[in-house]
N, C-alpha and C positions, 0 to 999 in steps of 0.2 A: 391867243392860242389857234393855230388851224387844226381840221379836223386830221387830217395827214398826218401831222406834227403830232397829236396825241395818239392817234393809232398807232407808229412805228414805237411812241415813247411804253404803251400797253404792250405792244410785241416783246418789244427786246424785256420788259420785266417779264413778262410771263416765260419765254423762254430762257432767260438768265436765273430765273427759281428754278426752271426743270434741269437747266446745265448743272446748277449747284446740287440739289437735292441727287442727281446720279452721279455725281464727282465722290467716288467713293478715295477715301484717302489710302487705306493701302492698297488699291488695284492702283492708282494714279503715283505713291512712291516704289511698286514693285517693278512697275513700267519705267521709272524714270533709273531704276540700277540697271535693269535691263539694256536700257538705251546707253547708257552712259560704258559698261562692259561690250558692249557690241561698238561703240566707238575705237577700244583697244586695236583691233587687226589693222584697222584703216590707219590708224595713229602709226603701229610697228610699220606698216606699209609706206606710209613717207617717211619715217626714219630710216627705214632700209634702202629708200632710194637715194637720201640725200648721200648716206653712206657708201651707195654702191655708186654716186659720181665722183665720190672721194678716190674710191678706191681705182676707177679708170682716170682717172687726174693724175695719180701717183704713178700710175702705171707708163702713161705717155713721155711723163716726166723723164722717168727712167730710162725708156727711150731714145727721147729726144741727147738727154746729159751722152747715152752711147753715141750718139750720133753725132755730136758735136767732136768727140774725142775722134772718133773714125774718119770724120773730114780734115780733124784737123793733120791726121797721120797723114790721108793721102795730098794735102795740102805741099807736108812739108817732102813728099816723100816725090811729088811734080816738081817741084823747085829744082830738088837735087838734082833731077833727072832734066832741068832744064828745059821742062814743059811749061811755060808760063802760061800758055793759052790755057791746059789743063786742069795749072792752078790757079789760075782767073777763075775758072768754072765754078771749082770747090767751094773759093771764097764767097762765091753770091749764094750755095746752097751754106755754106754756113753760118754766113750771116742770118739767112731764111732760119735756119736751124735754132740757133743763138735768139731771135726773137720768138719762135713759137714755145723755147723755151722759157723767158723770162716771161711771157704770158702764162703758161701751162703753169708755172711757179705760183703768179700769182690768183691764179683762178684756183689752184691746190690751197693756197693758205686760206681762203675765203670759203672752201669745201671743209676744212676743216672745222674751222668756227663754226660752221651750218650744220654739222655733224653733232658736236659738241652740243651744240643749245635744243637741236631736235630729241638728242637724248637725256636731257635734262628737262625740255618740256614732255615728251613722255614720262618719265621717271615721277616727276608733278603731276602729272596727269592721275598715274598707275595710286601714288600716294594719297591726292582727293579723293579719288574713286574710293577708296578703300575706307576714307574717313567717315565719305557719304554716305557708302553702304551702310556702317553701322552706326551713321545717326537716324539713319531711311530707318533699320530694324528697331531701331528705340521706340523713333514716332509709331510704328506698326504694332510694337505691342502696348504701344499705351492706347493707341485705336481702339485695338482689339479690349482691352481695359475697361476702356469709353464704352465700347458696346455692350460688354456683359455685364457693368454697371447700369447701364440703360434700361437692359431686359429685364433683370432684377427688379429694377423699381418701376417699369410694367406690370411685373409678375405682381409684385407687395399692392400694387395700387387693384388689379383684379381680385382680388383678394376679398375686399373692400373688408377690413380690419375693424371697424368699427360696428359695424354689425356683429359680426364673428365674436368679438370679446363682452359685449351685451349679452350674446348668448350664451357664451361659457361662462360669465358672472352669473346669471341666470338660474344657470343649470349647477352649477357649483354651490349656491345657495341652497337649491331644494334638495340635493344630496346631502349638504352639510345638515339640514334642518332634520332630515328623515336618521341620519347617522344619530345627531346626539338624541332624537326621540328613543329611537331604539337604543341609547344605551343607557339613557334614565331607567326604562320601563327593567330593563337587565337588574340594574340598578335597585329596584324599589323589591324587585321579585327576589332576590339574594337579602334585600336586609330583611323583607319580614320572615323569608327560613330560618336567618339566622338568631333574628329575634326569638322565635319560638324555639327554638332548639337548647337557646339562652336559659330561657327562662325555664323550662323542662328540667334543665340537668342544674339549675340553681334550686327549682322543688326540689329534686331527688336530693340533692346534698342537705339542705336543712329536715329531710326526712332521716337522713339517716343520720343526722349531728343528734336530733332531738332522740332518735330510739337510743343510740349509746347514752344519749345523757340518763334515760327511763333505765338502760340496763345496770349503770352504776349506782343507782340509787336503789336500785333494787338489791343490789346486792351489799349495799352498805345498810339495810333496812330502813331506808328513809322515806320507803313506800306505806300507805296504808294500803288497809285488807281491799278496801274498794278501788284502788289505783288501777290505771288502764294499763292495760298488757300490752307490749310493744308487739306491732306487728308481726309475718312471719320475714317480712321480708326486712324489717330492722334487726334484726338476732344480731348478735355479734359476731364476729369474725370464727371459724371453728379452730380450736387450737389455743385459743387467750380468751375471749368471755366465756365461754361454752364450760370451760373448763372451770373457771373459776366459777360459774352458775352454781355447773353441779354440785363441788366442795359444800358451798353455802346449804345449797338444801338437804344435803345430805349431813348438814350440822342441822339442821333447821326440821329434820324426819327425826332424830335422835332426841332433841328435846322435846318434841312432840312427845313423843315416846315415854 
């Protein structure tokens, strides 16, 4: 392979890649839609010219038909007046008018067919343009969606999710450990206080029960002279045990006396 051939191939590959990168599908589709719409006035102009030709031929036909009728009348009048020379001249004009009328009629038929075909072609083109426009708009929307997805993918890649995820996990573990340790300390502190309070309450209850038991034994005379007297905190409640005790003490006093 020659050097020049390789250079041409390289240049085609280089510029072809550049052109491909610069070819934005959205812009190309939008330009295509504009081009199709720009052709509609030109197409309408062509159809109008065909229809104008048809109308012109129709008017010529009407004029020739009128001329044929008029020449026929003139020929009849010349013959009636005995002017064969004038009648002959009118006959020549009549033959030419009839020939022109025949040709114009044929041209008009072709013009009618051409006008119908032009209108049909114009309508088909407009219909195709509408379909192509709708299809192009769908493709443009898909292209925009693809661009958004590409941008999102690039953004996600720039986040470096792997490193961030490990950082989040590490910080989450540290926070969880600190929260667990603080909660454990709070539970331990609350447990110590609750335990001490429960011990005090149980001790106080036992002391009250023992004091009441001694009071009952004293009232019943079951305690000896050297029995331990109840502490002031363990005295029976006022209105119940005190009254009972007072009655027994009175009895004991009277017995002594």
